N, CA, C and O atoms as a printed pandas DataFrame, in Angstrom:
     atom_number atom_name residue_name chain_id  residue_number  x_coord  y_coord  z_coord
0              1         N          MET        A               1    0.836   -1.162    0.000
1              2        CA          MET        A               1    0.000    0.000    0.000
2              3         C          MET        A               1    0.891    1.237    0.000
3              4         O          MET        A               1    1.797    1.363    0.823
4              5         N          MET        A               2    0.624    2.137   -0.924
5              6        CA          MET        A               2    1.407    3.355   -1.059
6              7         C          MET        A               2    0.850    4.423   -0.122
7              8         O          MET        A               2   -0.360    4.642   -0.052
8              9         N          PHE        A               3    1.745    5.072    0.584
9             10        CA          PHE        A               3    1.330    6.170    1.450
10            11         C          PHE        A               3    2.452    7.194    1.525
11            12         O          PHE        A               3    3.602    6.895    1.202
12            13         N          TRP        A               4    2.117    8.376    1.943
13            14        CA          TRP        A               4    3.086    9.451    2.077
14            15         C          TRP        A               4    3.691    9.377    3.459
15            16         O          TRP        A               4    2.986    9.474    4.463
16            17         N          GLY        A               5    5.007    9.202    3.510
17            18        CA          GLY        A               5    5.701    9.149    4.787
18            19         C          GLY        A               5    6.803   10.190    4.828
19            20         O          GLY        A               5    6.897   11.030    3.934
20            21         N          PRO        A               6    7.621   10.145    5.836
21            22        CA          PRO        A               6    8.682   11.135    5.955
22            23         C          PRO        A               6    9.717   11.058    4.830
23            24         O          PRO        A               6   10.441   12.028    4.608
24            25         N          TRP        A               7    9.806    9.932    4.117
25            26        CA          TRP        A               7   10.762    9.775    3.012
26            27         C          TRP        A               7   10.088    9.856    1.656
27            28         O          TRP        A               7   10.714    9.483    0.663
28            29         N          GLY        A               8    8.889   10.307    1.554
29            30        CA          GLY        A               8    8.169   10.425    0.293
30            31         C          GLY        A               8    7.176    9.294    0.128
31            32         O          GLY        A               8    6.832    8.614    1.095
32            33         N          TRP        A               9    6.722    9.095   -1.080
33            34        CA          TRP        A               9    5.743    8.044   -1.358
34            35         C          TRP        A               9    6.368    6.676   -1.172
35            36         O          TRP        A               9    7.529    6.475   -1.528
36            37         N          GLY        A              10    5.654    5.776   -0.644
37            38        CA          GLY        A              10    6.090    4.401   -0.499
38            39         C          GLY        A              10    6.622    4.080    0.875
39            40         O          GLY        A              10    7.072    2.957    1.103
40            41         N          GLY        A              11    6.591    4.994    1.776
41            42        CA          GLY        A              11    6.994    4.715    3.143
42            43         C          GLY        A              11    8.476    4.433    3.301
43            44         O          GLY        A              11    8.860    3.680    4.196
44            45         N          GLY        A              12    9.313    5.008    2.468
45            46        CA          GLY        A              12   10.743    4.835    2.621
46            47         C          GLY        A              12   11.353    3.811    1.704
47            48         O          GLY        A              12   12.573    3.645    1.704
48            49         N          TRP        A              13   10.550    3.111    0.916
49            50        CA          TRP        A              13   11.111    2.151   -0.033
50            51         C          TRP        A              13   11.610    2.899   -1.257
51            52         O          TRP        A              13   10.883    3.715   -1.824
52            53         N          GLY        A              14   12.812    2.636   -1.658
53            54        CA          GLY        A              14   13.394    3.317   -2.812
54            55         C          GLY        A              14   14.089    4.594   -2.384
55            56         O          GLY        A              14   13.977    5.037   -1.241
56            57         N          ALA        A              15   14.801    5.167   -3.321
57            58        CA          ALA        A              15   15.579    6.355   -3.004
58            59         C          ALA        A              15   14.781    7.631   -3.169
59            60         O          ALA        A              15   15.251    8.700   -2.780
60            61         N          GLY        A              16   13.592    7.551   -3.732
61            62        CA          GLY        A              16   12.794    8.741   -3.934
62            63         C          GLY        A              16   13.348    9.641   -5.027
63            64         O          GLY        A              16   13.159   10.856   -4.984
64            65         N          LEU        A              17   14.026    9.061   -5.999
65            66        CA          LEU        A              17   14.638    9.859   -7.046
66            67         C          LEU        A              17   13.712   10.082   -8.238
67            68         O          LEU        A              17   14.003   10.919   -9.092
68            69         N          GLY        A              18   12.629    9.365   -8.308
69            70        CA          GLY        A              18   11.684    9.548   -9.396
70            71         C          GLY        A              18   12.287    9.197  -10.739
71            72         O          GLY        A              18   12.855    8.119  -10.912
72            73         N          VAL        A              19   12.163   10.113  -11.692
73            74        CA          VAL        A              19   12.665    9.898  -13.041
74            75         C          VAL        A              19   14.185    9.763  -13.037
75            76         O          VAL        A              19   14.736    8.972  -13.803
76            77         N          TRP        A              20   14.866   10.524  -12.184
77            78        CA          TRP        A              20   16.318   10.437  -12.124
78            79         C          TRP        A              20   16.779    9.042  -11.688
79            80         O          TRP        A              20   17.847    8.590  -12.102
80            81         N          GLY        A              21   16.010    8.378  -10.884
81            82        CA          GLY        A              21   16.352    7.015  -10.505
82            83         C          GLY        A              21   16.350    6.077  -11.699
83            84         O          GLY        A              21   17.215    5.211  -11.821
84            85         N          ILE        A              22   15.371    6.254  -12.583
85            86        CA          ILE        A              22   15.290    5.436  -13.791
86            87         C          ILE        A              22   16.461    5.762  -14.722
87            88         O          ILE        A              22   17.093    4.859  -15.270
88            89         N          VAL        A              23   16.749    7.062  -14.897
89            90        CA          VAL        A              23   17.855    7.475  -15.766
90            91         C          VAL        A              23   19.179    6.913  -15.249
91            92         O          VAL        A              23   19.970    6.379  -16.027
92            93         N          LEU        A              24   19.419    7.029  -13.963
93            94        CA          LEU        A              24   20.657    6.516  -13.389
94            95         C          LEU        A              24   20.747    4.996  -13.481
95            96         O          LEU        A              24   21.832    4.446  -13.671
96            97         N          ALA        A              25   19.622    4.325  -13.349
97            98        CA          ALA        A              25   19.622    2.864  -13.475
98            99         C          ALA        A              25   19.969    2.440  -14.901
99           100         O          ALA        A              25   20.742    1.503  -15.100
100          101         N          VAL        A              26   19.398    3.128  -15.893
101          102        CA          VAL        A              26   19.692    2.807  -17.294
102          103         C          VAL        A              26   21.157    3.096  -17.605
103          104         O          VAL        A              26   21.823    2.293  -18.259
104          105         N          LEU        A              27   21.662    4.235  -17.141
105          106        CA          LEU        A              27   23.072    4.552  -17.363
106          107         C          LEU        A              27   23.975    3.534  -16.674
107          108         O          LEU        A              27   25.016    3.157  -17.213
108          109         N          GLY        A              28   23.586    3.099  -15.510
109          110        CA          GLY        A              28   24.368    2.099  -14.795
110          111         C          GLY        A              28   24.428    0.773  -15.533
111          112         O          GLY        A              28   25.414    0.044  -15.424
112          113         N          MET        A              29   23.387    0.459  -16.278
113          114        CA          MET        A              29   23.397   -0.779  -17.064
114          115         C          MET        A              29   24.177   -0.608  -18.366
115          116         O          MET        A              29   24.744   -1.577  -18.872
116          117         N          LEU        A              30   24.217    0.613  -18.920
117          118        CA          LEU        A              30   24.903    0.842  -20.194
118          119         C          LEU        A              30   26.419    0.932  -20.039
119          120         O          LEU        A              30   27.149    0.571  -20.961
120          121         N          VAL        A              31   26.896    1.397  -18.913
121          122        CA          VAL        A              31   28.337    1.584  -18.714
122          123         C          VAL        A              31   29.127    0.294  -18.944
123          124         O          VAL        A              31   30.135    0.343  -19.649
124          125         N          PRO        A              32   28.733   -0.849  -18.397
125          126        CA          PRO        A              32   29.503   -2.072  -18.672
126          127         C          PRO        A              32   29.500   -2.457  -20.157
127          128         O          PRO        A              32   30.509   -2.937  -20.673
128          129         N          PHE        A              33   28.368   -2.249  -20.847
129          130        CA          PHE        A              33   28.312   -2.571  -22.267
130          131         C          PHE        A              33   29.238   -1.670  -23.071
131          132         O          PHE        A              33   29.915   -2.141  -23.985
132          133         N          VAL        A              34   29.278   -0.395  -22.748
133          134        CA          VAL        A              34   30.173    0.536  -23.431
134          135         C          VAL        A              34   31.628    0.149  -23.162
135          136         O          VAL        A              34   32.453    0.170  -24.075
136          137         N          PHE        A              35   31.939   -0.197  -21.937
137          138        CA          PHE        A              35   33.296   -0.598  -21.575
138          139         C          PHE        A              35   33.734   -1.828  -22.360
139          140         O          PHE        A              35   34.839   -1.855  -22.901
140          141         N          VAL        A              36   32.896   -2.826  -22.425
141          142        CA          VAL        A              36   33.211   -4.050  -23.181
142          143         C          VAL        A              36   33.334   -3.729  -24.670
143          144         O          VAL        A              36   34.208   -4.264  -25.352
144          145         N          GLY        A              37   32.464   -2.860  -25.173
145          146        CA          GLY        A              37   32.535   -2.465  -26.579
146          147         C          GLY        A              37   33.838   -1.768  -26.917
147          148         O          GLY        A              37   34.409   -2.009  -27.980
148          149         N          LEU        A              38   34.315   -0.917  -26.037
149          150        CA          LEU        A              38   35.581   -0.228  -26.262
150          151         C          LEU        A              38   36.754   -1.196  -26.251
151          152         O          LEU        A              38   37.702   -1.036  -27.020
152          153         N          ILE        A              39   36.693   -2.188  -25.392
153          154        CA          ILE        A              39   37.748   -3.204  -25.364
154          155         C          ILE        A              39   37.761   -3.991  -26.676
155          156         O          ILE        A              39   38.826   -4.236  -27.242
156          157         N          ILE        A              40   36.592   -4.382  -27.156
157          158        CA          ILE        A              40   36.499   -5.122  -28.412
158          159         C          ILE        A              40   36.998   -4.267  -29.570
159          160         O          ILE        A              40   37.711   -4.767  -30.440
160          161         N          LEU        A              41   36.635   -2.984  -29.595
161          162        CA          LEU        A              41   37.094   -2.078  -30.644
162          163         C          LEU        A              41   38.613   -1.935  -30.628
163          164         O          LEU        A              41   39.244   -1.913  -31.685
164          165         N          ALA        A              42   39.197   -1.838  -29.448
165          166        CA          ALA        A              42   40.651   -1.730  -29.336
166          167         C          ALA        A              42   41.335   -2.990  -29.860
167          168         O          ALA        A              42   42.352   -2.904  -30.548
168          169         N          ILE        A              43   40.786   -4.150  -29.540
169          170        CA          ILE        A              43   41.364   -5.414  -30.017
170          171         C          ILE        A              43   41.289   -5.493  -31.541
171          172         O          ILE        A              43   42.248   -5.912  -32.190
172          173         N          ILE        A              44   40.158   -5.094  -32.110
173          174        CA          ILE        A              44   39.996   -5.136  -33.565
174          175         C          ILE        A              44   40.990   -4.199  -34.235
175          176         O          ILE        A              44   41.620   -4.569  -35.226
176          177         N          ARG        A              45   41.137   -2.985  -33.702
177          178        CA          ARG        A              45   42.075   -2.030  -34.308
178          179         C          ARG        A              45   43.508   -2.526  -34.210
179          180         O          ARG        A              45   44.281   -2.360  -35.153
180          181         N          LEU        A              46   43.875   -3.126  -33.098
181          182        CA          LEU        A              46   45.243   -3.618  -32.953
182          183         C          LEU        A              46   45.535   -4.767  -33.904
183          184         O          LEU        A              46   46.625   -4.840  -34.471
184          185         N          THR        A              47   44.576   -5.664  -34.085
185          186        CA          THR        A              47   44.818   -6.800  -34.974
186          187         C          THR        A              47   44.809   -6.378  -36.430
187          188         O          THR        A              47   45.568   -6.932  -37.225
188          189         N          ARG        A              48   43.983   -5.420  -36.806
189          190        CA          ARG        A              48   43.964   -4.957  -38.195
190          191         C          ARG        A              48   45.253   -4.237  -38.556
191          192         O          ARG        A              48   45.806   -4.461  -39.633
192          193         N          SER        A              49   45.731   -3.389  -37.683
193          194        CA          SER        A              49   46.937   -2.636  -38.017
194          195         C          SER        A              49   48.144   -3.559  -38.146
195          196         O          SER        A              49   49.003   -3.331  -38.998
196          197         N          SER        A              50   48.222   -4.593  -37.317
197          198        CA          SER        A              50   49.353   -5.513  -37.426
198          199         C          SER        A              50   49.235   -6.373  -38.681
199          200         O          SER        A              50   50.253   -6.712  -39.286
200          201         N          SER        A              51   48.028   -6.731  -39.083
201          202        CA          SER        A              51   47.884   -7.548  -40.291
202          203         C          SER        A              51   48.188   -6.729  -41.536
203          204         O          SER        A              51   48.697   -7.271  -42.517
204          205         N          VAL        A              52   47.886   -5.433  -41.518
205          206        CA          VAL        A              52   48.204   -4.590  -42.667
206          207         C          VAL        A              52   49.717   -4.462  -42.799
207          208         O          VAL        A              52   50.259   -4.540  -43.902
208          209         N          ARG        A              53   50.395   -4.266  -41.674
209          210        CA          ARG        A              53   51.849   -4.172  -41.712
210          211         C          ARG        A              53   52.461   -5.492  -42.177
211          212         O          ARG        A              53   53.480   -5.492  -42.867
212          213         N          TYR        A              54   51.857   -6.593  -41.811
213          214        CA          TYR        A              54   52.390   -7.904  -42.172
214          215         C          TYR        A              54   52.291   -8.144  -43.671
215          216         O          TYR        A              54   53.180   -8.755  -44.264
216          217         N          HIS        A              55   51.217   -7.667  -44.283
217          218        CA          HIS        A              55   50.975   -7.907  -45.698
218          219         C          HIS        A              55   51.521   -6.788  -46.583
219          220         O          HIS        A              55   51.075   -6.625  -47.719
220          221         N          GLU        A              56   52.465   -6.029  -46.082
221          222        CA          GLU        A              56   53.060   -4.961  -46.877
222          223         C          GLU        A              56   53.728   -5.573  -48.103
223          224         O          GLU        A              56   54.265   -6.679  -48.056
224          225         N          ASP        A              57   53.681   -4.835  -49.182
225          226        CA          ASP        A              57   54.251   -5.328  -50.429
226          227         C          ASP        A              57   55.730   -5.624  -50.228
227          228         O          ASP        A              57   56.516   -4.728  -49.923
228          229         N          SER        A              58   56.100   -6.882  -50.401
229          230        CA          SER        A              58   57.464   -7.303  -50.085
230          231         C          SER        A              58   58.484   -6.720  -51.052
231          232         O          SER        A              58   59.618   -6.458  -50.653
232          233         N          ALA        A              59   58.113   -6.511  -52.313
233          234        CA          ALA        A              59   59.057   -5.956  -53.275
234          235         C          ALA        A              59   59.438   -4.534  -52.893
235          236         O          ALA        A              59   60.609   -4.161  -52.967
236          237         N          LEU        A              60   58.448   -3.736  -52.483
237          238        CA          LEU        A              60   58.751   -2.370  -52.052
238          239         C          LEU        A              60   59.573   -2.372  -50.765
239          240         O          LEU        A              60   60.441   -1.518  -50.583
240          241         N          ALA        A              61   59.308   -3.310  -49.888
241          242        CA          ALA        A              61   60.061   -3.394  -48.640
242          243         C          ALA        A              61   61.521   -3.726  -48.930
243          244         O          ALA        A              61   62.422   -3.145  -48.326
244          245         N          ILE        A              62   61.754   -4.647  -49.843
245          246        CA          ILE        A              62   63.124   -5.010  -50.217
246          247         C          ILE        A              62   63.817   -3.815  -50.873
247          248         O          ILE        A              62   64.991   -3.549  -50.617
248          249         N          LEU        A              63   63.075   -3.100  -51.722
249          250        CA          LEU        A              63   63.639   -1.925  -52.383
250          251         C          LEU        A              63   64.045   -0.866  -51.362
251          252         O          LEU        A              63   65.116   -0.269  -51.470
252          253         N          ARG        A              64   63.188   -0.638  -50.377
253          254        CA          ARG        A              64   63.516    0.329  -49.316
254          255         C          ARG        A              64   64.758   -0.101  -48.539
255          256         O          ARG        A              64   65.608    0.726  -48.208
256          257         N          GLU        A              65   64.855   -1.380  -48.256
257          258        CA          GLU        A              65   66.018   -1.875  -47.517
258          259         C          GLU        A              65   67.309   -1.693  -48.328
259          260         O          GLU        A              65   68.343   -1.301  -47.787
260          261         N          ARG        A              66   67.231   -1.980  -49.609
261          262        CA          ARG        A              66   68.427   -1.817  -50.459
262          263         C          ARG        A              66   68.849   -0.356  -50.525
263          264         O          ARG        A              66   70.041   -0.049  -50.502
264          265         N          TYR        A              67   67.868    0.549  -50.608
265          266        CA          TYR        A              67   68.181    1.975  -50.640
266          267         C          TYR        A              67   68.773    2.421  -49.303
267          268         O          TYR        A              67   69.712    3.217  -49.269
268          269         N          ALA        A              68   68.227    1.911  -48.215
269          270        CA          ALA        A              68   68.720    2.273  -46.886
270          271         C          ALA        A              68   70.139    1.767  -46.661
271          272         O          ALA        A              68   70.930    2.424  -45.984
272          273         N          ARG        A              69   70.467    0.617  -47.214
273          274        CA          ARG        A              69   71.823    0.075  -47.061
274          275         C          ARG        A              69   72.824    0.737  -48.009
275          276         O          ARG        A              69   74.033    0.540  -47.886
276          277         N          GLY        A              70   72.303    1.529  -48.962
277          278        CA          GLY        A              70   73.189    2.216  -49.902
278          279         C          GLY        A              70   73.555    1.383  -51.108
279          280         O          GLY        A              70   74.506    1.715  -51.816
280          281         N          GLU        A              71   72.833    0.316  -51.360
281          282        CA          GLU        A              71   73.128   -0.547  -52.507
282          283         C          GLU        A              71   72.702    0.091  -53.823
283          284         O          GLU        A              71   73.279   -0.202  -54.870
284          285         N          ILE        A              72   71.697    0.963  -53.777
285          286        CA          ILE        A              72   71.218    1.627  -54.994
286          287         C          ILE        A              72   71.173    3.134  -54.751
287          288         O          ILE        A              72   71.092    3.593  -53.612
288          289         N          THR        A              73   71.229    3.892  -55.847
289          290        CA          THR        A              73   71.178    5.353  -55.744
290          291         C          THR        A              73   69.730    5.807  -55.621
291          292         O          THR        A              73   68.794    5.021  -55.772
292          293         N          HIS        A              74   69.572    7.100  -55.342
293          294        CA          HIS        A              74   68.225    7.663  -55.210
294          295         C          HIS        A              74   67.478    7.581  -56.547
295          296         O          HIS        A              74   66.281    7.297  -56.569
296          297         N          GLU        A              75   68.170    7.824  -57.646
297          298        CA          GLU        A              75   67.531    7.753  -58.962
298          299         C          GLU        A              75   67.067    6.331  -59.261
299          300         O          GLU        A              75   65.965    6.127  -59.770
300          301         N          ASP        A              76   67.913    5.346  -58.943
301          302        CA          ASP        A              76   67.524    3.949  -59.139
302          303         C          ASP        A              76   66.317    3.590  -58.268
303          304         O          ASP        A              76   65.400    2.893  -58.701
304          305         N          TYR        A              77   66.346    4.085  -57.034
305          306        CA          TYR        A              77   65.228    3.811  -56.113
306          307         C          TYR        A              77   63.922    4.351  -56.679
307          308         O          TYR        A              77   62.917    3.641  -56.711
308          309         N          GLU        A              78   63.932    5.607  -57.124
309          310        CA          GLU        A              78   62.708    6.219  -57.667
310          311         C          GLU        A              78   62.241    5.504  -58.920
311          312         O          GLU        A              78   61.043    5.279  -59.091
312          313         N          ARG        A              79   63.169    5.142  -59.804
313          314        CA          ARG        A              79   62.807    4.457  -61.052
314          315         C          ARG        A              79   62.172    3.090  -60.742
315          316         O          ARG        A              79   61.132    2.741  -61.300
316          317         N          MET        A              80   62.806    2.329  -59.855
317          318        CA          MET        A              80   62.281    0.997  -59.513
318          319         C          MET        A              80   60.960    1.099  -58.774
319          320         O          MET        A              80   60.087    0.250  -58.953
320          321         N          LYS        A              81   60.800    2.111  -57.956
321          322        CA          LYS        A              81   59.541    2.296  -57.231
322          323         C          LYS        A              81   58.402    2.574  -58.204
323          324         O          LYS        A              81   57.293    2.067  -58.030
324          325         N          LYS        A              82   58.674    3.376  -59.226
325          326        CA          LYS        A              82   57.641    3.658  -60.243
326          327         C          LYS        A              82   57.287    2.385  -61.009
327          328         O          LYS        A              82   56.120    2.146  -61.319
328          329         N          GLU        A              83   58.301    1.566  -61.314
329          330        CA          GLU        A              83   58.046    0.316  -62.026
330          331         C          GLU        A              83   57.216   -0.649  -61.206
331          332         O          GLU        A              83   56.417   -1.400  -61.765
332          333         N          LEU        A              84   57.385   -0.648  -59.904
333          334        CA          LEU        A              84   56.633   -1.570  -59.049
334          335         C          LEU        A              84   55.203   -1.083  -58.778
335          336         O          LEU        A              84   54.320   -1.885  -58.475
336          337         N          SER        A              85   54.985    0.197  -58.885
337          338        CA          SER        A              85   53.645    0.740  -58.582
338          339         C          SER        A              85   52.693    0.581  -59.715
339          340         O          SER        A              85   51.535    0.987  -59.610
């Protein structure tokens, strides 16, 4: 039976927050889902970026390494890079 008491309607049951109680309850349920979603998003981004780096064009990678070691000149590097693209 609902009645008006010193703590509001219901004789002290509940926090007496009304609509704010519902809003806070919904937000309290959404926070764990958002947290888990962010973790999943971070895992997906980390795995995608590493797989893209792994599948880098090996011919261009070898060409860059040869240029870095000084085996080929800058002109040779640019010419070979254009041929590979």
